[in-house]
Every structure is written in C-alpha cells, then in structure tokens.
Backbone as numpy.savetxt, mean C-alpha at the origin, in Angstrom:
# Nx Ny Nz CAx CAy CAz Cx Cy Cz
12.15 0.80 -14.48 11.23 0.55 -13.39 10.46 1.81 -13.05
9.27 1.59 -12.55 8.46 2.72 -12.15 8.97 3.26 -10.81
8.91 4.58 -10.66 9.30 5.23 -9.40 8.04 5.57 -8.63
8.07 5.32 -7.32 6.88 5.45 -6.50 7.11 6.44 -5.38
6.07 7.17 -5.03 6.14 8.11 -3.91 4.84 8.05 -3.12
4.95 7.73 -1.84 3.80 7.67 -0.96 3.56 9.03 -0.30
2.32 9.27 0.05 1.96 10.47 0.81 0.67 10.19 1.57
0.35 11.07 2.51 -0.91 10.96 3.23 -0.80 10.43 4.64
0.40 10.06 5.05 0.55 9.57 6.42 0.39 10.69 7.42
0.33 10.30 8.70 0.20 11.29 9.75 -0.19 10.68 11.06
-0.59 11.52 11.99 -1.02 11.11 13.33 -2.54 11.16 13.40
-3.13 10.08 13.87 -4.59 10.01 13.97 -4.96 9.25 15.23
-6.10 9.57 15.80 -6.58 8.86 16.98 -7.18 7.51 16.58
-7.16 6.59 17.51 -7.78 5.29 17.27 -9.24 5.49 16.85
-9.65 4.73 15.86 -10.99 4.84 15.31 -11.09 5.79 14.14
-10.03 6.55 13.90 -10.02 7.52 12.82 -9.67 6.90 11.49
-9.52 7.78 10.50 -9.27 7.35 9.13 -8.13 8.16 8.51
-7.47 7.54 7.56 -6.46 8.20 6.73 -6.53 7.59 5.34
-6.14 8.38 4.35 -6.01 7.85 3.00 -4.58 8.08 2.52
-3.92 6.99 2.22 -2.57 7.06 1.66 -2.65 7.04 0.14
-1.69 7.74 -0.46 -1.59 7.76 -1.91 -0.22 7.25 -2.33
-0.19 6.60 -3.48 1.06 6.13 -4.06 1.06 6.59 -5.51
1.92 7.56 -5.82 1.96 8.12 -7.16 3.17 7.57 -7.91
2.94 7.26 -9.17 4.02 6.75 -10.01 4.61 7.88 -10.84
5.90 7.82 -11.03 6.58 8.78 -11.90 7.64 8.04 -12.71
8.14 8.71 -13.71 9.11 8.06 -14.57 8.43 7.19 -15.60
7.65 6.27 -15.12 6.82 5.45 -15.98 5.43 5.39 -15.35
4.46 5.04 -16.12 3.10 4.97 -15.57 2.90 3.62 -14.90
1.75 3.49 -14.23 1.39 2.25 -13.60 0.88 1.22 -14.61
0.84 1.61 -15.87 0.35 0.68 -16.88 1.10 -0.64 -16.81
0.34 -1.71 -16.70 0.89 -3.07 -16.67 1.62 -3.42 -15.37
1.41 -2.62 -14.33 1.99 -2.94 -13.02 0.87 -3.26 -12.02
1.05 -4.30 -11.28 0.22 -4.56 -10.12 0.89 -3.92 -8.91
0.10 -3.54 -7.92 0.62 -2.73 -6.82 0.22 -3.28 -5.47
1.15 -3.23 -4.55 0.88 -3.68 -3.19 1.22 -2.60 -2.17
0.59 -2.73 -1.00 0.95 -1.92 0.16 1.50 -2.85 1.23
2.59 -2.43 1.85 3.19 -3.14 2.96 3.36 -2.14 4.10
3.64 -2.67 5.29 3.94 -1.80 6.41 5.00 -2.45 7.29
5.71 -1.59 7.99 6.76 -2.08 8.88 6.75 -1.26 10.16
6.49 -1.93 11.26 6.53 -1.31 12.58 7.93 -1.47 13.16
8.31 -0.62 14.11 9.64 -0.71 14.71 9.91 -2.08 15.29
11.03 -2.65 14.92 11.42 -3.94 15.46 10.71 -5.13 14.84
9.89 -4.88 13.82 9.15 -5.96 13.18 9.51 -6.07 11.71
9.18 -7.21 11.14 9.42 -7.38 9.71 8.36 -6.66 8.90
8.72 -6.37 7.66 7.76 -5.75 6.76 6.64 -6.75 6.46
5.40 -6.29 6.56 4.28 -7.21 6.35 3.34 -6.71 5.27
2.74 -7.65 4.59 1.79 -7.37 3.52 0.51 -6.78 4.09
-0.03 -5.81 3.36 -1.29 -5.17 3.76 -2.37 -5.39 2.71
-2.08 -5.02 1.47 -3.12 -5.11 0.43 -2.46 -5.11 -0.95
-3.25 -5.51 -1.96 -2.72 -5.69 -3.32 -3.85 -5.42 -4.30
-3.49 -4.82 -5.45 -4.49 -4.59 -6.48 -3.86 -4.82 -7.85
-4.61 -5.47 -8.72 -4.10 -5.75 -10.06 -4.40 -4.61 -11.01
-3.61 -4.56 -12.07 -3.80 -3.52 -13.08 -5.03 -3.82 -13.94
-5.16 -5.07 -14.35 -6.14 -5.42 -15.37 -7.58 -5.30 -14.90
-7.90 -5.91 -13.79 -9.30 -5.93 -13.34 -9.50 -5.28 -11.99
-8.45 -4.69 -11.45 -8.49 -4.12 -10.09 -8.95 -5.16 -9.08
-8.55 -6.39 -9.29 -8.80 -7.42 -8.28 -7.96 -7.12 -7.05
-8.49 -7.44 -5.88 -7.81 -7.06 -4.64 -7.59 -8.24 -3.71
-6.57 -8.12 -2.90 -6.25 -9.09 -1.85 -5.89 -8.28 -0.61
-6.33 -8.75 0.55 -6.05 -8.05 1.81 -5.47 -9.02 2.85
-4.64 -8.45 3.71 -4.24 -9.20 4.89 -5.45 -9.33 5.82
-5.52 -10.43 6.54 -6.65 -10.64 7.44 -6.75 -9.52 8.49
-5.62 -8.98 8.88 -5.60 -7.97 9.94 -6.25 -6.65 9.52
-6.41 -6.41 8.21 -6.97 -5.14 7.76 -8.27 -5.33 6.97
-8.65 -6.56 6.72 -9.83 -6.84 5.92 -11.06 -6.23 6.57
-11.85 -5.52 5.78 -13.03 -4.86 6.30 -12.78 -3.46 6.83
-11.51 -3.09 7.01 -11.17 -1.75 7.51 -10.42 -0.93 6.47
-9.61 -1.59 5.65 -8.81 -0.91 4.64 -9.36 -1.24 3.25
-9.22 -0.27 2.35 -9.63 -0.48 0.96 -8.55 0.04 0.03
-8.09 -0.82 -0.87 -7.11 -0.41 -1.87 -7.86 -0.13 -3.18
-7.43 0.91 -3.85 -8.07 1.28 -5.12 -7.03 1.96 -6.00
-7.41 2.17 -7.26 -6.47 2.82 -8.16 -7.22 3.77 -9.09
-6.55 4.84 -9.47 -7.07 5.78 -10.45 -6.03 5.84 -11.56
-6.30 5.12 -12.62 -5.32 5.01 -13.69 -5.08 6.34 -14.39
-6.10 7.17 -14.47 -5.95 8.48 -15.10 -4.98 9.36 -14.32
-4.97 9.19 -13.00 -4.08 9.98 -12.15 -2.79 9.24 -11.83
-2.67 8.02 -12.34 -1.45 7.23 -12.12 -1.17 7.06 -10.62
-2.22 6.78 -9.86 -2.13 6.74 -8.41 -2.90 5.56 -7.85
-2.33 4.94 -6.83 -2.99 3.88 -6.07 -3.23 4.41 -4.66
-4.38 4.09 -4.11 -4.77 4.59 -2.79 -4.93 3.45 -1.79
-4.76 3.81 -0.52 -5.11 2.89 0.57 -5.94 3.69 1.55
-7.24 3.45 1.53 -8.16 4.09 2.48 -8.18 3.25 3.75
-7.82 3.86 4.86 -7.73 3.16 6.12 -8.77 3.73 7.08
-9.61 2.88 7.61 -10.65 3.30 8.54 -10.57 2.45 9.80
-11.25 2.90 10.83 -11.26 2.19 12.12 -9.84 1.83 12.55
-8.98 2.81 12.47 -7.56 2.57 12.74 -7.34 2.20 14.20
-6.35 1.34 14.40 -5.99 0.85 15.72 -4.53 1.21 16.01
-4.16 1.29 17.27 -2.74 1.58 17.58 -1.79 0.57 16.92
-2.22 -0.66 16.77 -1.35 -1.66 16.14 -1.18 -1.45 14.64
-1.90 -0.51 14.05 -1.69 -0.15 12.65 -0.52 0.82 12.49
0.02 1.30 13.59 1.15 2.22 13.54 2.34 1.57 12.86
2.85 2.22 11.82 3.96 1.67 11.05 4.34 2.66 9.95
5.45 2.38 9.29 5.75 3.03 8.04 5.10 2.21 6.93
4.34 2.89 6.09 3.62 2.21 5.02 4.35 2.46 3.70
4.52 1.37 2.96 5.22 1.42 1.69 4.31 0.91 0.57
4.40 1.53 -0.58 3.78 0.93 -1.75 4.89 0.30 -2.61
4.48 -0.70 -3.36 5.42 -1.45 -4.18 4.73 -1.87 -5.47
5.51 -1.99 -6.53 4.94 -2.34 -7.83 5.69 -3.51 -8.45
4.95 -4.29 -9.22 5.52 -5.44 -9.91 4.86 -5.54 -11.28
5.62 -5.88 -12.30 5.06 -6.04 -13.63 4.00 -7.13 -13.60
2.89 -6.92 -14.25 1.74 -7.79 -14.06 1.96 -9.21 -14.53
2.92 -9.43 -15.40 3.15 -10.77 -15.93 4.10 -11.61 -15.07
4.65 -11.01 -14.03 5.63 -11.73 -13.23 4.93 -12.70 -12.29
5.29 -13.98 -12.30 4.69 -14.93 -11.37 5.35 -14.82 -9.99
4.58 -15.13 -8.98 5.14 -15.10 -7.63 4.05 -14.97 -6.59
4.48 -14.77 -5.36 3.57 -14.68 -4.23 3.40 -13.21 -3.85
2.19 -12.69 -3.99 1.97 -11.25 -3.83 2.16 -10.79 -2.40
2.04 -11.70 -1.42 2.20 -11.32 -0.02 3.66 -11.25 0.42
4.57 -11.56 -0.51 6.00 -11.59 -0.19 6.68 -10.33 -0.71
7.41 -9.65 0.12 8.01 -8.38 -0.28 9.03 -8.55 -1.40
9.69 -9.67 -1.46 10.71 -9.89 -2.49 10.12 -10.04 -3.88
8.81 -10.19 -3.97 8.13 -10.33 -5.25 8.14 -9.03 -6.06
8.28 -7.91 -5.37 8.10 -6.60 -5.99 9.41 -6.02 -6.49
9.30 -5.24 -7.56 10.47 -4.69 -8.22 10.78 -3.26 -7.83
9.75 -2.50 -7.48 9.93 -1.07 -7.17 9.26 -0.74 -5.85
9.89 0.14 -5.10 9.37 0.53 -3.79 9.42 2.04 -3.63
8.46 2.57 -2.88 8.53 3.96 -2.47 9.36 4.11 -1.21
9.46 5.34 -0.73 10.32 5.61 0.44 9.56 5.43 1.74
8.25 5.31 1.67 7.44 5.08 2.85 6.84 6.34 3.43
5.73 6.18 4.14 5.08 7.28 4.84 4.65 6.78 6.21
4.90 7.59 7.24 4.63 7.18 8.61 3.16 7.36 8.95
2.59 6.32 9.54 1.24 6.37 10.09 1.34 6.06 11.57
0.84 6.96 12.39 0.85 6.77 13.84 -0.58 6.88 14.36
-1.02 5.84 15.06 -2.37 5.82 15.61 -2.26 5.86 17.12
-2.81 6.89 17.72 -2.74 7.05 19.16 -3.96 6.44 19.82
-3.76 5.93 21.03 -4.88 5.28 21.74 -5.64 6.27 22.60
C-alpha cells in the first residue's frame, strides 16, 4: 500500500486560504485515486474531494464546491487541496486517502479507501 503524509495545515482567519499537500512514499500514486476527508471534534469523518489518477476527474462535497480545488502533480507524487474562502465550519483535521483505481465502490465513503495519512489540523478563526 502507498504511504501518505499530509502537510500545509495551520491557523487562518475566515475568508483566507490554505493549500494542503498529500505526498506519497513507499510507492507512487500511480494507479491510485485519491480523496480528502475531514473530521471535526465530535463529528464523523466526512468526504471533501476526490481525484482520479487517469483523467484527474474530480468530485466535491457540496459544502466545499466552488471554494476548494483538488489537483495532482504526478511528477511530484503529490495531491493538493487548495482551500479558499475558508469558514470557521471548515475547522477540522484533514486526511488524504488513496484507493487503487480499479476498486469499485462509493468514493464518498471512508471505508472505500485502503491507505490513510495521519492528518493535518486546519483551524479557521472567525
């Protein structure tokens, strides 16, 4: 399985921006589709965004559509989550996750993914 490490979290004021990175190690992202999830205190882990390996097709949660952008740089073996117009309700630990591209399932479900990073904290102050 691919090993993942997130970075780029931090404290930002409402309306600000952050870019999260998810770097793969051990194995490359080749043939893996990648998702971002987040988990706020006392809440379940929720889907944020998803990108495919083959065509970089994307899917977003309604709550972040138009504000967040997921992208990938295959040469750098990294997936990004550009977050803009941040709101206090975006505060959470953000996780990236990977799944082999041929695996069938529901991309918005956390159990679909095979590998997870350790998470990075994003805090948005009002």
